[in-house]
N, C-alpha and C positions, 0 to 999 in steps of 0.2 A: 833899356830897363823899363821906361814908361810904356813902351810899345808892348813888352812882354806882359806887364801887369794888366794892361787893357784887354789883351787877348784872353787871359785867364778869366777876367771878369765877364767877358762875353760868353765864355763857355759855361761859367757858373749860372749866369742868367738863363742861358738856353736850357741847361739841365734842370734848374729849378722850375722853369716853365713847363718842362715835359712831365715832371712827376705829378703835379696836380692833374694834368690832362689825362694821364693813364689811370690813376687810381680814383679819380673823382667821377668816373663813369658810373660806378655803383651809386654814388651819392645823387647823381642826376636821376637815376631810376627811382631812388627813394623819394626824392623831391617831387617827382611826378605822382608818385603814390600819395604823398602827403597832400598834394594839390588836388587829389581826387580826380586824377586824369589817368586812369589805368590803361587806356588805349595808347597814350603817349609813352607810358612806362613800358608797355609790352613792346612798342616799336623800338625803344631804346635798347631793351634787353635783346631783341632779335638782331638788331644792328650790331650790338656788342658781340654776339655769338659769331657773326660773320666776319668780324674785324680781327685779324691775326694779333693785333696789338692788345685787344681786350678779352678775347675768348679763353685766356688762361686763368682768368680770375674766377674761382669757384662760386663766389657770391653772386655773380651774374645769373647763374642757373637757378639758385635758390630764390633769387628775386623774381625771376621769370615765373617760377611756380607760384609764388605768392601773388603776383599780378593776375595770373590766370585764375586763381581761386576767387579773387575779387570779381573778375569778369564773368565767372560762372553764375553769379547772382543775377546777371542780365539775361533773361530768357531769350530775348531776340538775338543777342550775341551768341549764346549757347547753341541756338538753332542753326546759326550759320557756321559754328565751329564744333561739330559733334565729337571730334577727336581731341578736344582740348584737354581732357583728363589724362589721356595717354601721353599727350605732348608734355604735360607738366610732370608726369611720372618719369618720363625719359630725361627731362631736364634735371630733375633731382638726382637721377642716377649719374648723369654727367658731372653734376656738381660734387657728388660724393667721390667720384673718380678723381676729379681735379684736386679735391681736398684730402685725398688719401683715405677714402671710404669713411670719412667723418662727416657728421652733420654740423655745419657751422653754428656757433652759438647764436641763439635767437630765432632759429628756423625750425626747432623741434615741433612746434605747434603746426606749422605749415605741412611738414612731412607727415605728421600724424593724421591731418585732415585728408591728405591724398591717399594715405594707407586705407582710411575708412572708405573713401570713394572707390578706390581700386578693388576693395573687397566686395563692395556692392556689385561691381561688374563681374567679379569672379563668381559670386553667388548666383547671378543671373545665368551664367553659363552652366553652373552646377545643376540648377533646376531643370534645364533642358538636356541633361545627360551629357554635356560636353565636359566630361571630367578631366581630360588631359589639359584642355585649355584653362579650366578652372584651377587646376594644380599649378600651372605656370604663373597665372596671375596672382594667386595667393603667395607663391614663393617670391614673386617680385615685391609684394608688400612686406614680406618678412625681411628681405634684403634691404629695404629702404630704412627700417629703423629697428629691426629685430623683434617685431611684434609676434608674441608667442601664440596669440589666437590665430594669426594668419598661418603660422607654421602648423598648428593643429588642423586647421581647415584644409591645408594642402594634403595632410595625411589622410583626412577623411575622403578627399577627392580621389586619392590613390586607391583606397579600399573599395570605393564604389566603382572604380575602374578595374577592379579585380587584380590590382597589383598589391597583393597582400604583404609581400616582403617590404616594399617601400613604405606603404601605409603604416605598418606596424613599427617600422624603424622611427617614423615620426612620433607615433604615440609613445614609444618607449622614452624618447627624448623629452617629450612633454611631461611624462610622469616623473622623470628625473628632476626637471625644473620645479614642478610643484612640491616634490619631496624636499628639495633644497630650500624652497621658500618657507615651507612649514617648519623646518628645522631652525631657520633663521628668525622665526617668529613673524614672518610676513604672510598675509592672506593670499590664497590662490584664487584665481578666477573660477567661479562656479561652473562656467561653460566648459572648462578644461577637464571637469570630472568625467566627461564622455570618454576620455582615454582609458580611465580605470574601468568604466562600465563596459567598454568594448571587450577588455580581457576577462572581466567577470563573466560576461555572457558567453564568450568563446569557450572558456574552460568549463562552465556549467553545462553547455551543450555537449561537450566531449566527456562529461562525467569525471572531470579531473577536479574534484571538489577541493582538495588542498590548495591548488593554485587559485581557484575561484575565491576561496575564503581569504587567501593572502591579499589579493587586490581589494576585496571587500573591507578588510580591516584597515588597509592603507587609506582607502577612500574615506572611511568613517572618521579616521583621525584627522584627515586634512580638511574635509568638507562638512563633517557632521552628518546629521540625518537629512535624508531627502526622500521624496516619493519613489524615485527610481531605485535608490540604494535599498530602501525598505523592501521593495518588491523582490529584488534579487536576493536579499538576505533571507527572506522567507522561502522563496522558491528553491534556492540552493539547499537550504536546511531541510525542507520537506522532502526533496528528492533523495538527499543523502540519508535521511532517517528511513525512508521507504526501502532503501537497499541495504540497510545495516541490520544485523541480528540484534536482539536485545543485549545491550552491553554498556560498559562504562563510557565508551566513546559516544554512543547514542545519547546517554544522559548528559554528557558534557555539551553536546551540540544543542540539546533542548534547553538546558539551563542558561547557556550563553545567549540564546535567542530570547529567552524570557527577560534578560536584562535589557534588551532592546525593545521588546514588545510585551510588557508585563501583563497586559490584559488580552493577549491573543489567545482565544479559546482553543485553537488547534494545539499550541504548544503546552497549554495547561492540561489538556486531555492526554497528550502524549506523555507528559511527565508523570501524570497519575497512572496511566496504563503501564509504563515501564516500572515504576515503583511497585505497583500491584503485582506485576508479573514476577519481579525479582523476589518479593516477599513470599509469594506463593511457591516459587521454585525452592527457595531456601528452606521454608518450613516443610515442604514436601520431602526434602532429602534429610530432614532433621538437623540442618545446619543453622542452629539458633543464633550463633554469633553473627553470621551474615544477615539473618533475618532481622536481628536487632539493629544492625547497622543501617539497613534499608528503612526500617520503621523509624529510627531516630532521624534519618535524613528527611523523610517526607513530613514527619511531625515538626521538625525545626522550621521547614519551609512554610508549612501551613500556619503555624503560630506567628511567624514573622510577618507574613502577608496579612494576617487578620488585623495587624496594627498599622498597616501601611495606608497611604492616601487612597488606595484602590480597594479598601476593605469592603465597601458596599458592593462593588462589582464582584469580588471574589465570593462573597456570601451568596450571591445570586447564581453564580456560574460554576463554583467549585464545591462539590458535596463534602469535601474533607477539611475545609477551612474551620479552624477552631482557635479560640483565644488561649486555651490551655491544652497541654499534651493529652490529658485524658479525654478531652472532647474528640481529638483526632483518633485516638485508639478506638473509641466507641463507634465512630463513623466507619472506620475500616472494618471493624468486626461485623457491623451490619452489612456492609458491602459484600464481604466474602460469604456471609450466610446467603444473601440473595443470589449469589452466583455459584452456589453449590461447592464451595471449598471450605468444608467444615473445619479442617485441620488448621488452616490459617485463621479462620474466624474465631476458633476457640483460643488460639494463642493470643490474638489481639484482645479478646475478652479477658484473658488472664492478665495481660499487661494493664488493662483498665482496672481490674480489681486491685492489683498490687498498688497502682497509682492512687487509688481513692480510699483504700481501707485505712482506718486509724491506727490499728496495730496489726502486726504480722502473725498473730497467734492463730492456731487452727480454728478456734471458735469464732474469732473475728472474721477470718477469711470465709468460713462457711456462711456466716450471717450476711456478709457482703454479697456472696454469690446468690443467696436467696433473694436479696433485695433487687439485684440487677436482673435476675431471671423473671421476677414478677414485673419489673419495669420494661423488660424486653417484650413481654406479652402485651403490655398496654400500649407501648410507644412504637414498636416495630411490627412484630408478628408472632403468632403462636409457634410457627416453625422455628423462629429464632430462639424463642424461650425453650422449646423442647430440645433443641440442639445444645444449648448451654446447660440445661439440666442434665442431659446425658453425659456431657463432659464433666460437670461438677461431681457426678457420681464416681467417675474414675479417679478424681483427685481426693475425694473423701468418702471412700466406699462404705465406711462404718457408720456414717451419719444417718440417724433415723429420720431426719427431716425431709429427705428427698421424696419418699413415697407420699407423704402428706401433701407436699407442695405439688406433686404431679396430680394427685386426686383433686386438689383444689383448682388447678388450672383446667383439668378435664371437666369439672362441674361447671366452670364459668363459660366454657365454649361448647358444651355438649349439644345445644340446640341451635347454634348460630349458623348462618350461611357464611361460608369461608372460601377464600381462594384455594386453588388446588394444592399449593404447598402446605397451607395450614390444615387442609383436610387430611393430607398425608401425615402431618404431625399428630393430629387428633386420632387418626387410625392407629398409629404406632403406640400412642399412649393408652388407648382402649385395650389393645391386645396385651400390653404389659400388665395393666391393671387386672384384666381378666385372668391372666396366668398367675399373678401375684396373689390374688384373692381366691383362686381356684373356683371361679364361677364362670358360667357361660355368658356370652354376650347377650344383652337384651334384644328384643325385636327392634327397638328403636336404634340401638347401636348397629345391629346388622343392616338396617336400612341406610344408616350413614355410610357404612362400608360399601354398600352397593352403589350409592350415589357417587362416592369417591372414585370407585373403579370406572363407572360410566364416564365421569369427567376425564379420567386419564385416557380413555378410549376416544372420546371426542377430541381431545388435544393430540391424538395420535401418538401418545406415549405407550406404544403397544408392548414393549418389553417390560416396563414397570407394571403395566396392567396385568400382564401374564403372571408376573411374580406374585402380585397381590391376590389374584384369583387362586393361584396354587396354595398360598397361605390360608386363605379362607376355606378352600376345599379340605385341607388337612384339619383345620379347626372345626369345621362343620361338615363332616363327610356325608351326613345323611340329608343335607339341605340341597335339593335339586336346583336351587337358584344358581349355584356356581358352575354346574355343567352347562346350563343355558347360557351363562355368561361367557364360558369358553367358546361356545358356538357363535355367539354375538361378536366376540373379539375376532375370531377367525374370519367371519364374513366382512366385518368392517376393515380389517387389515387387508384382505384380498381386494376389496373394492377400491380403497384409496391408494394402496401401495402397488397394486398390480393392474387392475382393470383401468384405473385412471392414468396409468403410465403408458397407455397405448398412444402411438403416434398415427393418427388417422386423418383422412381427408374429410373435410366438412364443407358444405356450400353455405356461405353467408353472404346475402345480398348479391348472389350471382358470382361470388368469388370463392376460390378454394383456399381454405386456411387450415392451419394446425398440422398439415401433412409435412412430409419430408421430401425435399427435392435437392438432390446433390448439386451444389453450385461449382463443382470443380470440372476439370476436363482432362482426359489422358492425352489429348492431342498437344496441349501446351504444358503438360505435366503439372497442372494446377491441382493441388490436393483438395481445394475447397475447404469448407468449414461446417461443422455441425453446430446449429444454433444452441445457445446456452440453455434455453428452456427444454430442449430435447435432451441435452446431456443430463439435465437434472432428472428427467424421467428415467433415463438409463440408470443413473445412480440409485434412484429410489427402487427400481425393480431389482437391481442386484441386491440391495439391502433387504428387500422383502424376503428373498430366498435365504440370505444369511441369517437374518433375525429369526426366522422360523426354524432354521437348522440349529440355532443356539450358538452362533459365532458372532464376533463383533462386527460392527458396520465398517465399511470402507468409504473412501472419498475418491472422486475422479480428479487427478492432478492435471492442471492445464498444460504443462509441458509434455506429459505423457500422452495427453489427448492429441496434441499436435504431432507427436511422433507416430502415434497409431493412425492418424489421418494419412500420413505419408506412406505407412505400411499398406493401408487399404488401397490407396492410389496405385502402388506398385502391383498388388495382386490384380487389380482391375485392369491396368494397362497391359499386363502380361497374361491375363486370363488363366491364372493358376494359383493354387494355394501352396505356399512353401515357406517353412520357417528359416531357411538358409538361402535367401536370395543373394546373387552375386552382382558385381558392378557392371556386368554386361546387360542387365535387365533394363527395359525401358523405364524411364522415370525413377531410376535408382537414386537413393539418397542414403547416406550413412545412418541418419536417424531412423529412417524407415526400416532399414535392414536390421538395425539393433533391436528395434521394437518387435520385429517379426520373430525374433528368438524368444521373446518373453510373452508373446501374445497368443491368445486363442484366435483361430482364424475360421471364417465360415463364408460360404457363398450362398446367395439366394435369400439372405435376411439382412436387414439393417436396423439401426436404432434399437428400440427396446425388444423388438422381435428377435434380434440376434441374441440378446441376453437369455431369452427363453430357449432358443435353439442350443446355446452352450449348456444351459442347465439340464435340459431334457437329455441331450446327448444320445438320442435314440438310435444312432448308427454306430455307436462306439461301446462295445461290451465292457471296456475297462472304465467307462465314464470319466476319462481323464480330464476333460473340460470341466465337468461338474466338480471334481475333486479340487481343482485349482480355484474354482469359484467359491468353494466353501472352506478353503484353507484358513484355519483360525488366525494365523499370524499375518495374513494379508491386510494391508492398510491402504496403500496408494495404488489405485488402478488407473488405467487410461483407456479411452475408447475413441475409435474413429471408424468411419464407414463411407462408402460410396452408395450408389443406389442398389448395388448387387453384392458388394464385398464388405465384410466387417472384421475389425481387429480389436481385441480386448486384452490389454496388458493386465494379466492376472497372476503371473508367476512372481509374486511379491512376498517378501519375508521381512517387511520393515515394521511390523507391529510390535507391541510390547506384551503379548499374551504369554502367560506361563504355560508352556506346552504340557507340563506335568498334569494339569487339570484334565487333559484329554487322554490320560492313561486310565481314567475312571469314567469320564463323561464321554459318551459317544456322539458322533455327528452322523445323522442319517437323513436320507431322503427317499421317500416321504418321511417327515419327522414324526415324532410322537405327538399326538393331539389331533385336532380337527383341521382339515383343509379341504378346499373344493376338489371335485373329482378330476378336473383337468390338470391338477398338479401331481396326480399319480401317474408318472411317466412310465415308459416301457420298462426301463431297468430301475430296480431298487438298489440302494447302496447303504452300507453300514461301515463307518470309519472309526478307528480307535488306534492310539499309539500302543499297539500290542501285536503279538504274532497272530495274524488272521489266516495264515496259510493252513488249510485243512479245517477251518472253522465250519460248523454246520448251522444251517438256518431252516426254520420252519415258519409257515404262515397258516394260522388257523382262523376260520370264520364260522361262528356258531359251533365251535368244537370240531369242525371238519377241516382236514388239512388240504391246503391249496397246492396243486402240483407246481413245482418250481424247476427252472433250469439254471443251475449254478454256473456262473461264468468263470473262466480261468483267472486265477489270482495274478494280478499284474502290479508290480511296484513302480515307483518313479513319478507318480503324479500326486502331489500334495500328501495327504495322510494315507496310510495303508487303508485299503478298502476291500470289503467283501461285496460282490455284486451278483445279483440274481435277477431272473426274469420270471415273474408270476405268469402262470399259464391261464390267465383270465383277463377279461377286458373291463377295466374300471371306468374308462372314459365315457362309455355309453350307458353306465348304470342309471337306473331310474329311481333308485332309493338310496338312503344312507346305508353305508356298510362299515362295520368295525372289524378291523383285521388285527389279530394278536400275533406279534412277531417274537420269535424266540431265537436267540443267537447263542450257540455254545462254542466257546473257544477251546483250542487244544489244551490249554492249561487248566481246564475245568471250570472257568468262570462262565456264568450265564447272564445274559441280558434279556429282559422281557419288556415289551412296550406295546401300546395300542395305537394304531393309526385309524382315525375315524374319518372316512371319506364321505363328504357331504354331497348330496345331489343338489348342487347349488349353481345357479346361473346368475352372474352379476348384473346382467342386463335388466334395467328397471328396478334395481335394488334400492 
């Protein structure tokens, strides 16, 4: 019995002795650390790793990493052990593995420090484009302690390595993390906002604005404002606005961005422009309920901002800011007057009167109109006052005060130097007063009218100048001044609108400038491009012809220009003119083929000379090209050319012209009135929406009939047209010639007009 007890005691002593020896190894390492003997501690840790008895203890590996971190502070030791950080990281990985992927209590700080060092190494690889290696290193950091920044950086490395799927999967997870943190009331790291910024930029570039805005809104909620977020917020909104038609959606985008950027002048201007457009459109279609809604919207906005902390800024940068609604109404009324939308201006002025009159009686309203008309003349302009006076007459036509008010205003401004618009107002008031009093204009008033018309011509307002000259010719038929003014207008218009639209080569400092050189090539099927300045000359020349023929102006549409450029290339590459090219053609494109069907085509002329070639139509007895050039309802044209081929999209019917006016008013070339001799082309034409088949035409000069060759009547080109060829040469005339044209229609209607051909050469004019 005693022997058995002794044996058990020996076993217990042996076991008790073994337990401290096994588990005290970590304490030995700790003691060495406490004794500031890290090299001994490292030796103990390394020995423990090699010992089967101790290497199962996870703490050994965390202690080894801790010791290495201390040794890293010794530059000499670090120089001898450059791989120390990697060794420590691997030691932590082993420790986590032994501990079941957990970090032992008390070693979080050590692990975090090596995550930081590991990321420095990863970033060094990233900077030299070793993205795959950087990715692996960052992922090691993430696996050490779940560091979200490391996971994000791993995703960024993948994106730079063009592994978009892997990189975006990382970013999506990062976004989920920060969203969860935000919902839990925890702050997210600012650096992680790059994940949101990546998707914002991606969808902005792809023009997927809803997705871009989704991530923008998320990021703003989580991170607040930042320079980068502000940049994307503005740029996404600007591009979205540029691609939207005027609409409630555009207004929503503008106003949302004004909450972020209340003093951004771009969004302020855009909001104003959209409100102004919507008001103008609503008033124009007499939808006053919609107009009131827009007016109330802009008014509420401006009044509110006038009391905000940015009030001083708004007063300087926003012309419609006002502390009271009537201030806004008045500013809007003045704006619409300045921009020639009298209907909207009058309605805003009416709103202003209603808002400021004491009583709504007719007498009080008339008195209030009188006050604001006089105030408009003093504070704004005579043209504004005259416009309001004209409108007030329509509201209270029986009031005797308007004539006296107009005479008073006219007397105040009769001898003053005025801007062109105010000169126009004074002109209209003088003519009304002359008619009302049944007296002729005085010499001084006639001189003012003359100066006003000269100013219109100088400003190249040729159509309005022509109208005013015609009015004065009717009012003063015996005054030779107005015939001279017609000649002056014709010469100025020709010089600036035709002669100065030449595209010519000039030598400046030994270099050729201003000419046209096609920058495309049929070999590579490159259509090239016509310079914007040259396209403007083409447009101006087209409108010279249309204006003088009495039809509305057109504009060159950029997209149609591009299509016509492809048409011109196709004609050039295949050396043929054809309105129906097929897909077997060299340099064939669908756009070019489509434009060919709607375009006038010519060979041997380009840029503005092609316009004259189409208009002259000297080889075409039906003058089909000219008829499309002068089609009244044409609005959007397109032009393209190579050095030898030109295409002009002119078969357009997108205008808003009331064609019934051309059942009475004819369109002729040469037109009625004065024009230089070079504009009297081989074929003359007369167009009207009527039956012209069988119509008769005569041309008389000094009472003598000029022999004519009447061309066959051909339909299908723009307006119906009667075409004839005078058997005389106008281009070489050495004197002015006046031709009286008589057109008799089959229905008995007669049209008579004079064409005055000037012996005029623009060179040196």
